[in-house]
N, C-alpha and C positions, 0 to 999 in steps of 0.2 A: 219444575226441572228435576229429573231423575238423577240419583247419584249411583254410581256402579263401584263395587269394590270386588275385584276379580283377581283371584290367585292364578298365577301362571309363572313362567320362567323369565329371567332377565335377558334381554338381547344383548348381542356383541360379545359377551362373556364366551371365552374359549376353554374354560377349564384350567386346571393347575398341572397339566401333563403335557410336556412338550409344546407349550404355547407361549405367548407373549407375556401373559400373566406370570407364568412360571419363570421365565427368563428374568423378569424384573425382580422377583423374589430372590432367585439364585444370585443374581449379580449383587444385590444388597447384602446378601449374607457373605459372599466372597470378600466384599469391601469391610464388613464388620470383623471377619475373621482376621484380615490383615491389620485393622485398627487394633485389635485386641492383642495381637502378637506384638505390635509396635509399642503399645501402652504398658503391657503386663509381662512382656517377654515370655509368653505362654501360648502354645499353639492349640487352638480348638478346632473342631470339625463340624460338619453339616448334621452329624448324629446328635449334636448337643443343642439342637433347637427343636422346639415344640411346634412342628409343622401344622398340626391340627388346629391349634388355637390361632396360629398365625394366619392360615388361610381363611378361617371364619372371620377374623377381625378385618382383614385386608378386603374380603368380599363385601362385608357391612359397611365399613367406614370410607373406603376409597372407591372401590368398583361401582356399587350401587349409586351413590351421589353422582358420579360422573354421567351415568346413563340417564338418571333423573333429570339432570340439567338439560340434557339434549332434548328430552321429550317435552319438558315444561316450556322451554323457550327455543324452539326451532326456528331461528331467524332466517334460515335459507328459504322457508316457505311460509314464514309469517303466521304460523299456526301454534296454538297451545294445544297439545295433544292430550294431556293428562293434567291432573292437579297435583298429584304426588305419587311417589312409589314408597311403600312400606317393605323394608327388607323382613323376610321371614327366616330362612335358614339356608345354609349350603349343605347340598347333598353330594356325597362322594361315593364312587362305586368301590367295591372291595377289590376289583381287578380292573386295569384300564384297557383291557383287550377290545371291548365292544362299546364302551361309553366312557364319558368323562364327567367332570363336576358340573353341577348346574346350580345356580342361584335361584331359590324360589322367592317370589315377592308377590305383593299385592298391588295392583294397579288401581288407583283412585281417580275416577274421571266422572263427567257429567254428560248430560245430553248434547251440550254444545260441542264438547270434545269429541263425542262419539260421531256427531255429523260431520266434524271436520275430518276425522280418520277416514270415514266412509268416502267423503268427496276426495280426499287425497288419492286413495286406492282407485276411485273411478277415473281420476284424471291421468293416472299412472298405470292404468290397467294392463297394458302390454308388457311392461316390466314386471308387474305383479304375476301375471301369468306364467312368465319365463321363470321367475323366482320360485314359485310353487312347483312347477314342473321339475326344475332341477333339483330341489331339495326333497321332493317326495315320490320320485319315480323310483320303483324298486330295481334292484340289480343283484347280481351274485354276492351273497353275503349280507344283504340288507333287504328286508321286506318292510315296506311302508304300512304304517297304520292308518294313513290319511290319504285322501284323494290327491293325485297330482294334477287336477283339473282346477285352474283358478276360476273358471265360471261356476263351478259347484260350490266353491268356498264362497263366492259372492252370494249364492242363493241360500246358503245356510243361515238360519236365524241366530245361530250360536257363535257366529265368527268372532265377535268381540265379547262373549261371555264364557267361553270354552277354556278350560284350564291350559290346554296346550296352545290352541289356535291364537289366543290373545297375544301371547309372547312372539308368536310367529309374525303376526301382523306388525307389530313394532319392530321386530328385527328387520322385516322387509323395508319399513320406512327408513331406518337409519342406515342400512347399507345402500338403498337407492339414492340417499342424499350424501353419499360417499363420506360417512363420518367414521367409518372403521379406523381409517389412519389417524384421524384426530384422537379417537379413543385410545389408540395404541400409545400415541405420544403422550397423552396425559396420564396413562397407566405408569410409564416409565419415569415421568417426572414427579409423580404423586409423592407426598411426603409420609413416609412409613418407617418406623424405626424397628428393624428385626431384632435388634439387640434386646428388645424387651422379652423375646421369646427364648432366651438362652436358658436351658434347663440345668446345666452343669458348668462350673467354672473351675 
């Protein structure tokens, strides 16, 4: 049995700019500011938090394990799609005009997992084609670097070994199983203490 360790991006994650993940962090900080004022009679602001370290730790310790859990034990289709996910790093743009944050990770899976993934796509090929077309069709202001034809994706030998395409395959599966809302709920309910990232008091 062959084992694969493929670096790609983490699915479902929307970045930390005008996103659900961003709203979770902002809400927790607002509550922390209120708590600090009540306990210490001193007002603090958002500027007194280390967002860089906060985002990196939240990405590693909260977001990645949630997605990993979905892919390891996707009960809706009774498949184990991977063995594990290894968090690598959080990549953030200098400006958020044209891109947002991305979590880089390594997917660890074997031949059995790979066959299960390919079978899932084959059984859900109509939805897969629509997903690829919607995501990779160029428009004004966006030039796609990848084909928007799902048939070509299926013919590509690198579909599950490519640095970008692998993450896209897993993103399709999780969206196709309607797990985005579950993910958002778990993000909001996840235990993460922003007070650890206060830099000035």
